N, CA, C and O atoms as a GROMACS GRO file, in nm:
protein
  480
    1MET      N    1   0.581   0.772   1.085
    1MET     CA    2   0.654   0.654   1.128
    1MET      C    3   0.801   0.678   1.100
    1MET      O    4   0.840   0.725   0.994
    2GLU      N    5   0.880   0.643   1.199
    2GLU     CA    6   1.025   0.664   1.186
    2GLU      C    7   1.099   0.541   1.238
    2GLU      O    8   1.077   0.497   1.351
    3LEU      N    9   1.186   0.487   1.154
    3LEU     CA   10   1.275   0.378   1.195
    3LEU      C   11   1.391   0.443   1.269
    3LEU      O   12   1.462   0.526   1.212
    4LEU      N   13   1.411   0.406   1.395
    4LEU     CA   14   1.508   0.474   1.480
    4LEU      C   15   1.648   0.413   1.470
    4LEU      O   16   1.664   0.297   1.432
    5ASP      N   17   1.747   0.494   1.505
    5ASP     CA   18   1.888   0.453   1.496
    5ASP      C   19   1.921   0.334   1.586
    5ASP      O   20   2.020   0.265   1.562
    6GLU      N   21   1.841   0.309   1.687
    6GLU     CA   22   1.866   0.197   1.778
    6GLU      C   23   1.840   0.061   1.712
    6GLU      O   24   1.873  -0.043   1.769
    7THR      N   25   1.781   0.062   1.593
    7THR     CA   26   1.754  -0.061   1.519
    7THR      C   27   1.884  -0.136   1.493
    7THR      O   28   1.986  -0.077   1.457
    8THR      N   29   1.879  -0.269   1.512
    8THR     CA   30   1.997  -0.354   1.490
    8THR      C   31   1.962  -0.462   1.387
    8THR      O   32   1.855  -0.460   1.327
    9ASP      N   33   2.053  -0.554   1.368
    9ASP     CA   34   2.029  -0.664   1.274
    9ASP      C   35   1.917  -0.758   1.319
    9ASP      O   36   1.860  -0.829   1.236
   10THR      N   37   1.886  -0.758   1.448
   10THR     CA   38   1.783  -0.849   1.499
   10THR      C   39   1.672  -0.781   1.577
   10THR      O   40   1.585  -0.847   1.633
   11CYS      N   41   1.675  -0.648   1.582
   11CYS     CA   42   1.575  -0.574   1.661
   11CYS      C   43   1.534  -0.447   1.587
   11CYS      O   44   1.618  -0.363   1.556
   12VAL      N   45   1.405  -0.433   1.561
   12VAL     CA   46   1.352  -0.316   1.492
   12VAL      C   47   1.297  -0.220   1.597
   12VAL      O   48   1.214  -0.258   1.681
   13VAL      N   49   1.344  -0.095   1.592
   13VAL     CA   50   1.299   0.008   1.685
   13VAL      C   51   1.233   0.118   1.602
   13VAL      O   52   1.296   0.178   1.515
   14VAL      N   53   1.106   0.143   1.630
   14VAL     CA   54   1.027   0.232   1.545
   14VAL      C   55   0.945   0.327   1.632
   14VAL      O   56   0.905   0.294   1.743
   15ARG      N   57   0.922   0.447   1.578
   15ARG     CA   58   0.835   0.545   1.644
   15ARG      C   59   0.715   0.570   1.554
   15ARG      O   60   0.729   0.614   1.440
   16PHE      N   61   0.597   0.540   1.606
   16PHE     CA   62   0.474   0.570   1.534
   16PHE      C   63   0.418   0.700   1.591
   16PHE      O   64   0.400   0.711   1.712
   17GLY      N   65   0.391   0.797   1.505
   17GLY     CA   66   0.338   0.924   1.552
   17GLY      C   67   0.222   0.969   1.466
   17GLY      O   68   0.221   0.947   1.345
   18GLY      N   69   0.125   1.031   1.528
   18GLY     CA   70   0.010   1.081   1.453
   18GLY      C   71  -0.069   0.968   1.392
   18GLY      O   72  -0.083   0.860   1.450
   19LYS      N   73  -0.121   0.993   1.273
   19LYS     CA   74  -0.196   0.892   1.199
   19LYS      C   75  -0.102   0.824   1.101
   19LYS      O   76  -0.046   0.889   1.012
   20VAL      N   77  -0.083   0.695   1.116
   20VAL     CA   78   0.011   0.619   1.034
   20VAL      C   79  -0.059   0.571   0.907
   20VAL      O   80  -0.168   0.514   0.912
   21THR      N   81   0.007   0.594   0.793
   21THR     CA   82  -0.048   0.551   0.664
   21THR      C   83   0.001   0.410   0.629
   21THR      O   84   0.094   0.358   0.691
   22GLY      N   85  -0.063   0.351   0.531
   22GLY     CA   86  -0.022   0.219   0.484
   22GLY      C   87   0.121   0.219   0.432
   22GLY      O   88   0.196   0.125   0.457
   23ASP      N   89   0.159   0.324   0.360
   23ASP     CA   90   0.296   0.333   0.308
   23ASP      C   91   0.398   0.339   0.421
   23ASP      O   92   0.504   0.277   0.413
   24GLU      N   93   0.366   0.414   0.526
   24GLU     CA   94   0.456   0.421   0.642
   24GLU      C   95   0.465   0.285   0.710
   24GLU      O   96   0.574   0.242   0.749
   25TYR      N   97   0.352   0.219   0.725
   25TYR     CA   98   0.351   0.089   0.792
   25TYR      C   99   0.432  -0.013   0.714
   25TYR      O  100   0.495  -0.101   0.772
   26LYS      N  101   0.431  -0.002   0.580
   26LYS     CA  102   0.509  -0.094   0.497
   26LYS      C  103   0.659  -0.080   0.522
   26LYS      O  104   0.732  -0.178   0.512
   27VAL      N  105   0.706   0.040   0.555
   27VAL     CA  106   0.848   0.059   0.589
   27VAL      C  107   0.882  -0.024   0.713
   27VAL      O  108   0.986  -0.090   0.718
   28PHE      N  109   0.793  -0.021   0.811
   28PHE     CA  110   0.811  -0.102   0.932
   28PHE      C  111   0.812  -0.251   0.897
   28PHE      O  112   0.899  -0.325   0.942
   29LEU      N  113   0.714  -0.294   0.818
   29LEU     CA  114   0.707  -0.436   0.781
   29LEU      C  115   0.828  -0.481   0.702
   29LEU      O  116   0.877  -0.592   0.720
   30ASP      N  117   0.877  -0.395   0.613
   30ASP     CA  118   0.997  -0.428   0.536
   30ASP      C  119   1.117  -0.448   0.629
   30ASP      O  120   1.198  -0.538   0.608
   31ALA      N  121   1.127  -0.364   0.732
   31ALA     CA  122   1.237  -0.377   0.829
   31ALA      C  123   1.226  -0.510   0.904
   31ALA      O  124   1.327  -0.577   0.927
   32ILE      N  125   1.105  -0.548   0.941
   32ILE     CA  126   1.083  -0.677   1.008
   32ILE      C  127   1.119  -0.791   0.913
   32ILE      O  128   1.193  -0.882   0.949
   33ASP      N  129   1.065  -0.786   0.791
   33ASP     CA  130   1.089  -0.893   0.694
   33ASP      C  131   1.236  -0.909   0.660
   33ASP      O  132   1.284  -1.021   0.645
   34ASP      N  133   1.308  -0.798   0.648
   34ASP     CA  134   1.452  -0.804   0.620
   34ASP      C  135   1.526  -0.883   0.727
   34ASP      O  136   1.616  -0.961   0.696
   35ARG      N  137   1.489  -0.863   0.852
   35ARG     CA  138   1.555  -0.932   0.962
   35ARG      C  139   1.514  -1.079   0.968
   35ARG      O  140   1.594  -1.165   1.007
   36LEU      N  141   1.391  -1.108   0.928
   36LEU     CA  142   1.345  -1.246   0.930
   36LEU      C  143   1.408  -1.330   0.819
   36LEU      O  144   1.402  -1.453   0.823
   37LYS      N  145   1.467  -1.266   0.721
   37LYS     CA  146   1.540  -1.340   0.617
   37LYS      C  147   1.668  -1.400   0.673
   37LYS      O  148   1.718  -1.500   0.622
   38GLU      N  149   1.720  -1.338   0.779
   38GLU     CA  150   1.846  -1.382   0.839
   38GLU      C  151   1.828  -1.458   0.970
   38GLU      O  152   1.922  -1.521   1.018
   39SER      N  153   1.709  -1.454   1.027
   39SER     CA  154   1.685  -1.514   1.158
   39SER      C  155   1.541  -1.563   1.167
   39SER      O  156   1.453  -1.513   1.096
   40GLU      N  157   1.517  -1.660   1.253
   40GLU     CA  158   1.381  -1.712   1.272
   40GLU      C  159   1.297  -1.620   1.359
   40GLU      O  160   1.174  -1.625   1.354
   41LYS      N  161   1.362  -1.538   1.439
   41LYS     CA  162   1.292  -1.448   1.531
   41LYS      C  163   1.346  -1.306   1.514
   41LYS      O  164   1.460  -1.286   1.472
   42VAL      N  165   1.263  -1.211   1.549
   42VAL     CA  166   1.303  -1.070   1.549
   42VAL      C  167   1.244  -1.008   1.676
   42VAL      O  168   1.135  -1.047   1.719
   43ASP      N  169   1.314  -0.913   1.733
   43ASP     CA  170   1.262  -0.838   1.847
   43ASP      C  171   1.222  -0.701   1.798
   43ASP      O  172   1.265  -0.657   1.692
   44MET      N  173   1.138  -0.633   1.875
   44MET     CA  174   1.092  -0.502   1.830
   44MET      C  175   1.058  -0.411   1.948
   44MET      O  176   1.023  -0.455   2.056
   45VAL      N  177   1.072  -0.281   1.920
   45VAL     CA  178   1.030  -0.177   2.014
   45VAL      C  179   0.945  -0.080   1.934
   45VAL      O  180   0.987  -0.032   1.828
   46ALA      N  181   0.825  -0.050   1.983
   46ALA     CA  182   0.737   0.046   1.917
   46ALA      C  183   0.708   0.159   2.015
   46ALA      O  184   0.642   0.139   2.117
   47GLU      N  185   0.757   0.278   1.982
   47GLU     CA  186   0.725   0.396   2.062
   47GLU      C  187   0.593   0.451   2.010
   47GLU      O  188   0.584   0.493   1.894
   48LEU      N  189   0.492   0.452   2.095
   48LEU     CA  190   0.356   0.487   2.055
   48LEU      C  191   0.305   0.612   2.125
   48LEU      O  192   0.185   0.636   2.128
   49THR      N  193   0.395   0.690   2.182
   49THR     CA  194   0.356   0.805   2.262
   49THR      C  195   0.268   0.903   2.185
   49THR      O  196   0.171   0.955   2.241
   50GLU      N  197   0.300   0.929   2.059
   50GLU     CA  198   0.226   1.026   1.979
   50GLU      C  199   0.130   0.961   1.880
   50GLU      O  200   0.063   1.031   1.804
   51PHE      N  201   0.122   0.828   1.880
   51PHE     CA  202   0.036   0.757   1.785
   51PHE      C  203  -0.110   0.786   1.816
   51PHE      O  204  -0.152   0.778   1.932
   52THR      N  205  -0.188   0.821   1.714
   52THR     CA  206  -0.330   0.846   1.735
   52THR      C  207  -0.418   0.739   1.673
   52THR      O  208  -0.512   0.691   1.737
   53PHE      N  209  -0.388   0.699   1.549
   53PHE     CA  210  -0.468   0.596   1.484
   53PHE      C  211  -0.414   0.573   1.344
   53PHE      O  212  -0.313   0.631   1.305
   54TYR      N  213  -0.481   0.488   1.271
   54TYR     CA  214  -0.444   0.462   1.133
   54TYR      C  215  -0.486   0.580   1.046
   54TYR      O  216  -0.595   0.634   1.062
   55GLY      N  217  -0.399   0.618   0.953
   55GLY     CA  218  -0.430   0.729   0.864
   55GLY      C  219  -0.514   0.688   0.745
   55GLY      O  220  -0.577   0.772   0.681
   56ASP      N  221  -0.516   0.558   0.714
   56ASP     CA  222  -0.596   0.509   0.603
   56ASP      C  223  -0.625   0.360   0.622
   56ASP      O  224  -0.569   0.295   0.711
   57LEU      N  225  -0.712   0.309   0.538
   57LEU     CA  226  -0.751   0.169   0.548
   57LEU      C  227  -0.633   0.076   0.522
   57LEU      O  228  -0.625  -0.032   0.581
   58GLU      N  229  -0.541   0.117   0.436
   58GLU     CA  230  -0.424   0.035   0.404
   58GLU      C  231  -0.340   0.010   0.529
   58GLU      O  232  -0.289  -0.101   0.548
   59ALA      N  233  -0.324   0.110   0.614
   59ALA     CA  234  -0.247   0.093   0.738
   59ALA      C  235  -0.314  -0.010   0.828
   59ALA      O  236  -0.247  -0.094   0.888
   60PHE      N  237  -0.446  -0.004   0.838
   60PHE     CA  238  -0.519  -0.101   0.918
   60PHE      C  239  -0.499  -0.242   0.863
   60PHE      O  240  -0.476  -0.336   0.939
   61LYS      N  241  -0.507  -0.257   0.730
   61LYS     CA  242  -0.487  -0.389   0.668
   61LYS      C  243  -0.345  -0.440   0.690
   61LYS      O  244  -0.326  -0.558   0.718
   62GLU      N  245  -0.247  -0.352   0.678
   62GLU     CA  246  -0.108  -0.392   0.699
   62GLU      C  247  -0.086  -0.437   0.844
   62GLU      O  248  -0.016  -0.535   0.869
   63ASP      N  249  -0.147  -0.366   0.938
   63ASP     CA  250  -0.133  -0.402   1.079
   63ASP      C  251  -0.201  -0.536   1.107
   63ASP      O  252  -0.148  -0.618   1.182
   64ALA      N  253  -0.317  -0.558   1.048
   64ALA     CA  254  -0.386  -0.686   1.066
   64ALA      C  255  -0.302  -0.800   1.009
   64ALA      O  256  -0.293  -0.907   1.069
   65HIS      N  257  -0.241  -0.778   0.894
   65HIS     CA  258  -0.155  -0.881   0.834
   65HIS      C  259  -0.035  -0.908   0.925
   65HIS      O  260   0.000  -1.024   0.948
   66PHE      N  261   0.026  -0.803   0.976
   66PHE     CA  262   0.140  -0.818   1.067
   66PHE      C  263   0.100  -0.902   1.188
   66PHE      O  264   0.174  -0.992   1.229
   67GLY      N  265  -0.016  -0.873   1.245
   67GLY     CA  266  -0.062  -0.944   1.363
   67GLY      C  267  -0.090  -1.091   1.340
   67GLY      O  268  -0.081  -1.172   1.432
   68THR      N  269  -0.125  -1.126   1.217
   68THR     CA  270  -0.157  -1.266   1.188
   68THR      C  271  -0.042  -1.341   1.122
   68THR      O  272  -0.051  -1.462   1.102
   69HIS      N  273   0.065  -1.272   1.088
   69HIS     CA  274   0.177  -1.338   1.020
   69HIS      C  275   0.310  -1.310   1.091
   69HIS      O  276   0.356  -1.392   1.171
   70GLU      N  277   0.371  -1.197   1.062
   70GLU     CA  278   0.505  -1.168   1.114
   70GLU      C  279   0.512  -1.163   1.266
   70GLU      O  280   0.613  -1.203   1.324
   71TYR      N  281   0.407  -1.114   1.332
   71TYR     CA  282   0.414  -1.100   1.477
   71TYR      C  283   0.434  -1.234   1.547
   71TYR      O  284   0.482  -1.239   1.660
   72ARG      N  285   0.397  -1.341   1.481
   72ARG     CA  286   0.418  -1.476   1.538
   72ARG      C  287   0.567  -1.509   1.548
   72ARG      O  288   0.605  -1.603   1.617
   73LYS      N  289   0.651  -1.432   1.479
   73LYS     CA  290   0.796  -1.456   1.479
   73LYS      C  291   0.870  -1.353   1.564
   73LYS      O  292   0.993  -1.345   1.559
   74VAL      N  293   0.797  -1.276   1.643
   74VAL     CA  294   0.858  -1.178   1.732
   74VAL      C  295   0.891  -1.246   1.864
   74VAL      O  296   0.807  -1.313   1.924
   75GLY      N  297   1.016  -1.228   1.910
   75GLY     CA  298   1.058  -1.285   2.038
   75GLY      C  299   1.019  -1.195   2.154
   75GLY      O  300   0.947  -1.238   2.245
   76ARG      N  301   1.066  -1.071   2.150
   76ARG     CA  302   1.033  -0.973   2.253
   76ARG      C  303   0.975  -0.849   2.185
   76ARG      O  304   1.025  -0.804   2.082
   77ALA      N  305   0.870  -0.795   2.245
   77ALA     CA  306   0.806  -0.674   2.192
   77ALA      C  307   0.787  -0.576   2.306
   77ALA      O  308   0.716  -0.604   2.403
   78ALA      N  309   0.850  -0.460   2.293
   78ALA     CA  310   0.835  -0.354   2.392
   78ALA      C  311   0.750  -0.243   2.332
   78ALA      O  312   0.770  -0.204   2.217
   79PHE      N  313   0.655  -0.195   2.409
   79PHE     CA  314   0.567  -0.087   2.366
   79PHE      C  315   0.586   0.031   2.460
   79PHE      O  316   0.566   0.017   2.581
   80VAL      N  317   0.624   0.145   2.406
   80VAL     CA  318   0.653   0.264   2.486
   80VAL      C  319   0.537   0.361   2.473
   80VAL      O  320   0.504   0.406   2.363
   81GLY      N  321   0.475   0.393   2.586
   81GLY     CA  322   0.362   0.486   2.588
   81GLY      C  323   0.275   0.459   2.708
   81GLY      O  324   0.274   0.348   2.762
   82ASP      N  325   0.203   0.560   2.750
   82ASP     CA  326   0.122   0.550   2.872
   82ASP      C  327  -0.024   0.514   2.846
   82ASP      O  328  -0.101   0.498   2.940
   83SER      N  329  -0.062   0.500   2.721
   83SER     CA  330  -0.201   0.474   2.688
   83SER      C  331  -0.248   0.341   2.746
   83SER      O  332  -0.177   0.241   2.744
   84LYS      N  333  -0.369   0.342   2.798
   84LYS     CA  334  -0.425   0.221   2.858
   84LYS      C  335  -0.451   0.113   2.752
   84LYS      O  336  -0.452  -0.005   2.785
   85TRP      N  337  -0.473   0.154   2.626
   85TRP     CA  338  -0.501   0.054   2.523
   85TRP      C  339  -0.381  -0.036   2.499
   85TRP      O  340  -0.397  -0.150   2.454
   86ILE      N  341  -0.260   0.012   2.527
   86ILE     CA  342  -0.141  -0.072   2.509
   86ILE      C  343  -0.148  -0.190   2.606
   86ILE      O  344  -0.124  -0.304   2.568
   87LYS      N  345  -0.180  -0.160   2.731
   87LYS     CA  346  -0.192  -0.266   2.832
   87LYS      C  347  -0.302  -0.365   2.794
   87LYS      O  348  -0.285  -0.486   2.808
   88VAL      N  349  -0.414  -0.313   2.746
   88VAL     CA  350  -0.524  -0.400   2.704
   88VAL      C  351  -0.480  -0.489   2.588
   88VAL      O  352  -0.509  -0.608   2.587
   89PHE      N  353  -0.410  -0.431   2.489
   89PHE     CA  354  -0.360  -0.509   2.376
   89PHE      C  355  -0.271  -0.623   2.424
   89PHE      O  356  -0.285  -0.737   2.380
   90ILE      N  357  -0.179  -0.592   2.513
   90ILE     CA  358  -0.087  -0.694   2.563
   90ILE      C  359  -0.164  -0.807   2.631
   90ILE      O  360  -0.136  -0.924   2.607
   91GLU      N  361  -0.260  -0.772   2.714
   91GLU     CA  362  -0.338  -0.874   2.785
   91GLU      C  363  -0.421  -0.959   2.689
   91GLU      O  364  -0.428  -1.081   2.703
   92LEU      N  365  -0.484  -0.894   2.591
   92LEU     CA  366  -0.568  -0.967   2.497
   92LEU      C  367  -0.488  -1.056   2.402
   92LEU      O  368  -0.537  -1.160   2.359
   93SER      N  369  -0.368  -1.015   2.369
   93SER     CA  370  -0.290  -1.090   2.271
   93SER      C  371  -0.213  -1.207   2.332
   93SER      O  372  -0.170  -1.297   2.261
   94ARG      N  373  -0.196  -1.206   2.462
   94ARG     CA  374  -0.115  -1.309   2.529
   94ARG      C  375  -0.152  -1.453   2.490
   94ARG      O  376  -0.062  -1.533   2.464
   95PRO      N  377  -0.280  -1.488   2.485
   95PRO     CA  378  -0.312  -1.627   2.451
   95PRO      C  379  -0.279  -1.666   2.307
   95PRO      O  380  -0.270  -1.784   2.275
   96PHE      N  381  -0.260  -1.567   2.220
   96PHE     CA  382  -0.244  -1.595   2.078
   96PHE      C  383  -0.101  -1.589   2.027
   96PHE      O  384  -0.071  -1.642   1.920
   97TYR      N  385  -0.012  -1.526   2.102
   97TYR     CA  386   0.124  -1.505   2.054
   97TYR      C  387   0.225  -1.555   2.156
   97TYR      O  388   0.198  -1.557   2.276
   98LYS      N  389   0.340  -1.594   2.106
   98LYS     CA  390   0.448  -1.640   2.194
   98LYS      C  391   0.540  -1.527   2.235
   98LYS      O  392   0.628  -1.546   2.320
   99ALA      N  393   0.523  -1.411   2.177
   99ALA     CA  394   0.611  -1.298   2.207
   99ALA      C  395   0.604  -1.262   2.356
   99ALA      O  396   0.498  -1.265   2.417
  100GLU      N  397   0.719  -1.230   2.410
  100GLU     CA  398   0.726  -1.176   2.545
  100GLU      C  399   0.704  -1.026   2.529
  100GLU      O  400   0.784  -0.957   2.466
  101GLU      N  401   0.595  -0.974   2.587
  101GLU     CA  402   0.556  -0.835   2.566
  101GLU      C  403   0.564  -0.757   2.696
  101GLU      O  404   0.539  -0.809   2.805
  102LYS      N  405   0.600  -0.630   2.683
  102LYS     CA  406   0.612  -0.546   2.801
  102LYS      C  407   0.585  -0.400   2.762
  102LYS      O  408   0.629  -0.354   2.657
  103GLN      N  409   0.513  -0.330   2.850
  103GLN     CA  410   0.486  -0.188   2.829
  103GLN      C  411   0.583  -0.106   2.912
  103GLN      O  412   0.613  -0.139   3.026
  104PHE      N  413   0.632   0.003   2.852
  104PHE     CA  414   0.720   0.098   2.920
  104PHE      C  415   0.656   0.235   2.916
  104PHE      O  416   0.585   0.268   2.820
  105ALA      N  417   0.680   0.314   3.018
  105ALA     CA  418   0.624   0.449   3.026
  105ALA      C  419   0.681   0.538   2.916
  105ALA      O  420   0.791   0.515   2.866
  106SER      N  421   0.605   0.640   2.880
  106SER     CA  422   0.656   0.740   2.786
  106SER      C  423   0.788   0.794   2.837
  106SER      O  424   0.803   0.820   2.956
  107GLY      N  425   0.883   0.810   2.747
  107GLY     CA  426   1.015   0.859   2.786
  107GLY      C  427   1.113   0.750   2.824
  107GLY      O  428   1.230   0.779   2.850
  108ALA      N  429   1.068   0.625   2.827
  108ALA     CA  430   1.155   0.514   2.868
  108ALA      C  431   1.202   0.432   2.747
  108ALA      O  432   1.215   0.310   2.755
  109LEU      N  433   1.227   0.500   2.636
  109LEU     CA  434   1.270   0.430   2.514
  109LEU      C  435   1.400   0.354   2.537
  109LEU      O  436   1.411   0.238   2.495
  110ASP      N  437   1.498   0.416   2.602
  110ASP     CA  438   1.626   0.348   2.625
  110ASP      C  439   1.609   0.220   2.706
  110ASP      O  440   1.671   0.118   2.676
  111GLU      N  441   1.525   0.226   2.807
  111GLU     CA  442   1.498   0.108   2.890
  111GLU      C  443   1.428  -0.001   2.807
  111GLU      O  444   1.460  -0.119   2.821
  112ALA      N  445   1.334   0.039   2.723
  112ALA     CA  446   1.263  -0.057   2.638
  112ALA      C  447   1.358  -0.123   2.539
  112ALA      O  448   1.350  -0.244   2.517
  113VAL      N  449   1.447  -0.044   2.480
  113VAL     CA  450   1.545  -0.098   2.385
  113VAL      C  451   1.638  -0.196   2.456
  113VAL      O  452   1.668  -0.303   2.403
  114ALA      N  453   1.684  -0.159   2.576
  114ALA     CA  454   1.774  -0.247   2.651
  114ALA      C  455   1.706  -0.380   2.681
  114ALA      O  456   1.770  -0.486   2.673
  115TRP      N  457   1.578  -0.377   2.714
  115TRP     CA  458   1.505  -0.500   2.746
  115TRP      C  459   1.479  -0.583   2.620
  115TRP      O  460   1.509  -0.702   2.617
  116ALA      N  461   1.423  -0.521   2.517
  116ALA     CA  462   1.381  -0.596   2.398
  116ALA      C  463   1.498  -0.640   2.311
  116ALA      O  464   1.496  -0.748   2.252
  117CYS      N  465   1.599  -0.556   2.302
  117CYS     CA  466   1.709  -0.581   2.208
  117CYS      C  467   1.832  -0.641   2.274
  117CYS      O  468   1.939  -0.641   2.215
  118GLN      N  469   1.818  -0.691   2.395
  118GLN     CA  470   1.934  -0.747   2.464
  118GLN      C  471   1.996  -0.857   2.379
  118GLN      O  472   1.927  -0.947   2.330
  119GLY      N  473   2.123  -0.849   2.363
  119GLY     CA  474   2.194  -0.947   2.283
  119GLY      C  475   2.188  -0.922   2.134
  119GLY      O  476   2.245  -0.999   2.056
  120SER      N  477   2.120  -0.815   2.093
  120SER     CA  478   2.109  -0.786   1.949
  120SER      C  479   2.232  -0.717   1.898
  120SER      O  480   2.240  -0.685   1.779
   0.00000   0.00000   0.00000
């Protein structure tokens, strides 16, 4: 997991690669939480091109917590990657979250950042 330079005061831009551990996921959550201390909403971009799965149970638990807590405070969420599961996630989550979500093709990180972080 890598917090990318495109991250701003109101938009977290992260690259998940390989198997993500709980410790790595906590870095992402800390970045989200830091921004929520200053604002009611945060935007995010997750590049998932190389993401394979959770590296440990802690990562799964952290992601579940994020989905039931912090994600409710996300305004725009861009997901970069061609995997079909991203589209399925977006469709399944729509009834439960207010976030405006959009999938971008692999390699379209700049476009995703421009969309999600506009005004950041």
